[in-house]
N, C-alpha and C positions, 0 to 999 in steps of 0.2 A: 433588348436583344434576346431572341429565343435561345434556350439552352440546347446544346448538342449532346449533352450527357445522357447515356443510356442507363436505365435503372434495372435492378434485378427483376422487378415486376414485369417490365417490358420483355425481358429475356424469357421469363417463365411463360408469357403469352405466346412466344414463338415456339414453345415446347421444350425449352432448356430445363433439365432436371435440377432440383436442389443439390447443392454440394459444390465440389471443387470447380466444376466446369463453368459455373456462373462467375466465380472469382477469376478464373483464367481469361474468360471472355472480356470482362471489364478491364482487366490489366492490359490485355492486348490492345483494346481500343484506346486506352489512355496513352500507351507507349508509341503506337504506330499509326493511329488514325485520328489523332487529336484535332486536326484541322478539317476533317470531313464532316458533312452534314449528318444530322440524325437519321434522315431517310436512307442515306448511303450506308451508314453503319448497320441499321436494322436489316436492310436488304442483303448485305454481305453475310451477316450472322444467320439469316434465314437460309441462305444458300449452303452454309456450312452444316447446319443441322439436318438439312435434307439429304446431303451427300458428304458426310464427314470423311469417307475414304478418299475422296478426290483431293482433300486438303491435308492429308497425312504428312506430306513432305513440304508443305507450304512454309516459307521462311518465317512468317509472322503467326499464322493461324494453326500451325501444327499442334501446339499444346491444347487448344480448344478441341480440335478434331480427335486427338487421341483420348481425351477425357470423355468424349461422347461415345467412342467405340468401346472403351473398357467398361464393362458392366460390373457393378459391385452390389452385393447384398447389404442393404442398409441395416438390417437387423442382425447381421452376422456378428458374433462376439469376437473381438480381436484378442489374440493371444499375447501375453507378456513374453518378453525374452526369457529364455531358460536361465541365463546367467545375468546377474546385475553388473553394471559398470562400477568400477572402483570410485570411491569418493572419500574425501577427508572429513573426519569428525574432530571438532575442537572441544576439548573438555568432556570427553566421552564419559568419564566416571560420574559426572554430575547430571547425566541425561537419562531419563526414564526409558525402559525398554520399548514401550509403546511408540515413542517418537522415532527411535532407531528403526523399528520394524516398518513404520510408515515410509521412512526414507529408503529402506531396502526395496520396497515395492516400487516406489517412484523411479528408482534407478534401473528398473526392468522395463519401463515403457518403451515401445518401439521408437518414439520420437525423442527420447532422452539423449543428450550429448554429454552432459557433465552435471555434477552436483556437489554440495557441501552442506554440513550441518553445523550451525553456530552453537556456542556454549550456553546460550539461554534457551535452547530448544526444549519444547514439551509437546505432548500429543495434541493434534487438532483434527480437522476433517481433511482427508486427502493428504496433502503435504503437511508435515508437522510445522507448528510455529517455530521459527528459527531455521527452516529449511530453505535452501537455495537450489533451484533446478534450472538448468539450461536445456532448451529443446530446439529442435530443427523446424523452424517455420510453423510452430504450433503454439497456441496460447491456452492455458488451462485455467478457467475461471476460479476454481477452488484452490489452485496453487497461487493465485493472486490474493484471494481471501474475500471475505464479505465486506469488510470496512476498507474499500478500495482507497488507496492513496493516503492512508492514515500516516500522520507525521508528527515530528517534534519541531518546535519553533522557539527560539530563545532570543531575547533582546537584553542588552546591557545599557545601563544609564549612568551618567556622570553624577551619581548620588552615593554618598557614603553608606555602607551597610548598616551603620548605626541608626539610620533613618527607620529601619525596620522595627527596632525595639522602641524607638521614641514615638512611632505612629502606628502601632499594631492595630488598634481598633479602626483607625481611619483606613488602613490598607485592607482590612477585612471587609469593610463596607464597600470599598472600591471594587473588590472582587464580586460581591453580591450584586452591586448595581450594574456592572459592566460585563458580566458573563452569564450565560444560560446553559443549562445541562438537561439531557434527556428530553422529555416532552415539553419542557418550558422553552419558549422562544421570545424574542423581542417583539413588543407591540408595534414598533416601527422599525422594521429591518432596514439596513442600509443597502442600497442597490449596488451591484457590482457588474463589471463588463462581462464576467464569465456567464452571467445569466442571459446575455444577448447572443450567445453562440448559436449559429445556424443549426447545430446538432439537435437542439430542442424542437425544431420544426421539421427536420428531415428524417429523424429516426423514431419509429412508432413508440417504442417503450419510453422514450424521453418526453413525449408530448404530454403524458399524464403526470409527469414528475416535476415539471417546471414550477408550478405553484408551490409545491411543498419545498422545493429547493430554495425558492425565494423566502418563504416563511422561516426556514431554519438557518439561513446564512448568518454567519457570525456567532453561531452557537456551537456547543460541544456535545458529544454523546454521553452515554452513561458508562457503567463498567469502570475500566481503568483510566478513563480520560480525565484530565485535570488541567487547571491553570494555577500556577504557583508564583508567589513572591519568594525570593531567596537571595543568596549571596553567590554571585558569579565571580570566579577568580581566574585571572589570566596568569599562567605560570611562566611564560617565556617573554622576554623583552622583545625578541624578534618574532612578530606574528603577522598574520594576514591583514589585521585591522589597524596596524601601527598604534596600538594602545599600550600604555605603560603596564608592566606587570603589576598586579595588585587586585584588590577586591572592589566590587561594584554591586549596586542594587541591580537585580536581574528579575526577569519574568520568563517563565518556562511554561509552554502549553503542549498538550498532547491530545489530539483528536483527529477525526477522519472526515469522510464524505457524507455522514449522516444518512438520512433515508434515501437520498439519491443513489449513493454507492451500494447500499444494501439491496435495493430493488433491482439495480443493474446486475448485481452478483447473482441473485436468485433466478432472474430471467435467463441469463446466459448459461448458468450452471445446468439448469433443466434442459436447455436446448442442446448443450454439449452431451449430456448424459443420454438424451434421446437419440442422438445421431452417432455417437461414438460409444458403442457397447463394449464394456470392459468386464473382466471377471469381478465378482463381488468385492474382493479385497481391494480392488483398484478403481471401483466405480466412480469415486469422487475425483479421480484424476482424469476424467474425460476431457478431451481437448477439442478446440476449434482450429481447423487449418486456416492459416492466414491468407491462403489463396482462394478462400470461399467468401461469399458475401457476408455470411454470419461472422466469420473470423474478423473480417475488416470492420464490420459494424461494432463488434465487441471492443476492438482496439480503440475505436473512436470514443465509445462511451466510457471506457476505462480511463482514457486520458482526460476526458471532460471531468469525470469524478475526481481525479487527482488534482486538477486545476481548481475545482470547487473547494476541495479540502484546504488547499493553500489559501484561497480567498478567505475562508472562515478564520484561519489563523491570523492572517494579516489584519482582519477587522478586529479580532480580539486585542491584538497588540496595539493597534491604532487607537482604540477606545481607551485603553489603559494609559498609553503615552499622553493622550490629550488630557486625561484627568490628572496625571502626574505633572503636566505642564512641561514636559521634557521630551526632546527628540532622542531616539535611541542612538547610542554610539556605534552599535553594530547589531547585526541580525544573523543568526545561523539557523538553517532549516534543512531538514532531510526527511525522506519518507520511506515507508515500507509498504507491504501489501500492494505490490505493483509488478509490472513486467516491463522490461527495457529491451530495446534492440541494441545489441553490443557485438563486438568482434572477439572471437577466440584468439588463441596464440598464433593460429595459422591464417588470421584475417578472414575467417568465415563468419558470416552473420549468425548469431544465436539469439534466442529469446530467453532472457534471464528473469526468472520469477524469484522474487524475494518476499516470502511470506513471513512476516515478523523478523526480517533481516534487512539491513540497510546498506546502501552503496558505500564501498570503501575503496574506490579506485584511487590511483596515485594522486595525492593532493586534494581529494574530495573531503569537504568538511562536514561534520555532523555532530549530533548530540546522542549520547547513550545514557538514558536515565537509570537511576537505581530504584529506590522506594521512597516513601514519605520520610523515612528517618535515615536514609543513606544518600551519599552524593551521586550526582550524574557527572558525566565526563564530556568535555568538548574535545573532539578528536579530528585527526587528519588521516585519511586513508593511505595505506602503503601500496595498494595495487597488487595484492597477493593473488596470483592466478589459481592456486590450489583452492582458495576460498571463493573463486569466481568474483574477485574484487568486492567482497562483502564483509560485514561484521555483524555482531548482535544488535538487536534493536532495543535492548534493555537488560534487566537482570534475569527475567524469565521466571515463571511460576514454579514453585516447588510444592504447592498445595492447591488442589482444585477448589473452585468456589463452594461447592457443596461441602467438602471436608472442612473448609474454613468456618462455614456457618455452624457446622455441627460440633466443632472442637474448640473454637475460640470464644472468649467472653468479652463483652463490651468493656467491662471493668478492667480486665487485664490489658486490653489494647489501649484504653485511655491512659493507664499508668505508663505504658511504654511510650506513648506519644508525649506525655507530660515530661517524662525523663529526658526525652530527646529535644524538648523545647519547641515542639511543633504545634501550631494553631491549625485546627482542622475544621473546615466547613463542609458538611455533607459526608458522603462515603458510607461504606458498610463493612461488615466483618470480612467479606470476600476480597476486600482490597487492603486489609491490614498489612503492615510492613512485613510481618513474619510469614506471609504466603509467598514471598519472593526469595530467590536465591541470593547469596552473598555477592553483591556487585563487584567487590574487590577480587573475589575468586574468579568471577566471570571475566573480568578485565585481564587477569593474569593468564587466562587461556588464549587471549587474542593479541598478545604483544607482537606477533608476526603480522597482524592485520591493520593495526592503527597505532599512531602516536598520540599521546595525551597532551593537549595544549592548555587545558584548564579544567575547572570543575564548577558544578552548580550544587549548592547545598540548600535544600528546601527549608522554609521557615513558616510561611502561611500557605495552606493548601486548600483549594476548593475543588470538590468533586460533585457528582450528581446527588441531589438532596441537600436540604439546608439544616437538617438535624445533626447535632454533634453526638459523639459517643457519650455514654453516661458520665456525668461529672464524677470526679474522684474526690473523696473526703480529704 
């Protein structure tokens, strides 16, 4: 059966300009002319562009006509609001001034509706890591972040934690055999249904990324991404998984959407910055209107990248579960570096960006990790409106990667890890435990945001690279 769907390319052939008007036209066709033929739709839109004034009061086509009549200068620099909106900061005394300054600028955007800053916040590009920003029908690629859909995933097993000490070398080999980091990939990747999505054939930027996405599936990025064996502890007898309170063998992973997400982020950030000119201090906060073709396209690619990141985690945990010979008792997964369509307190739709912050709506489960030598926390969201239903995504950095490499020594870090009883495979000085904030302090700042249901204590950690820190005498 021939498709009746109209594309942006076909609208541009009719003379429709880039921008909101194409998004309005496609939305109108979908909502009001779904059963009509392609020829009928094209002829209708051709009549509108030739005489938009005639359709200015049309019940269905008025938004298209008005957008055609209103002429805007694409290169005009948009002004920020003179006054910022109020927003809540959690744990302000532990947040660097640069991150707060970035949030102040974000709260002056014309599209901003609300915001909040989490206690693990530190400076990034555009929106600070740990920043939460709600906008009106606009998505900001750099407020989502480069590693789209980056997430935490944890599984618990019906195995005593004593298994860790008794099988340390076996478990280390298990991590080396079943995980890949950075540029290393599996020789025989496992296929996944996410790679069959039509988006890969329908969106130009994705066509060139599918092969890379296939080669990297099931693997993890570099930097702060990890896969760990550790001790998971359930603190409450009454819990969502009907598990007895107690300690279990656990696997925790942290990674994102690999090259797929990074390339999507770069492409649409450039597109947004070209089309949405902002003052220099706000240039990385350029947005795409969700009523435009570009905005709709980014939304599709962002969601694809998020689902791809989830698939990578599931394959990591499936490989390890199979090698362990055990089925998981439970799985908890949550993500950051993403945008969600949600409702505010007045039931108006908002676009909530969480860059290095995680959803904490009422009853929403998640993991907030610490560092290699400190625990992570299994949490349940409280649904705090002031925080826009969010919480931190971890401990947050207190030291830049550059400063860590300049000031820390491999010997001192190795001693620190040995004292904590941590077996480490890979990593570098820029991910040493001391570059992170005190997770207990961070958690104390967000008691209004989450309830703690359990903990995860790392024991065997694998990160990018197979070399260990210098051995200690």
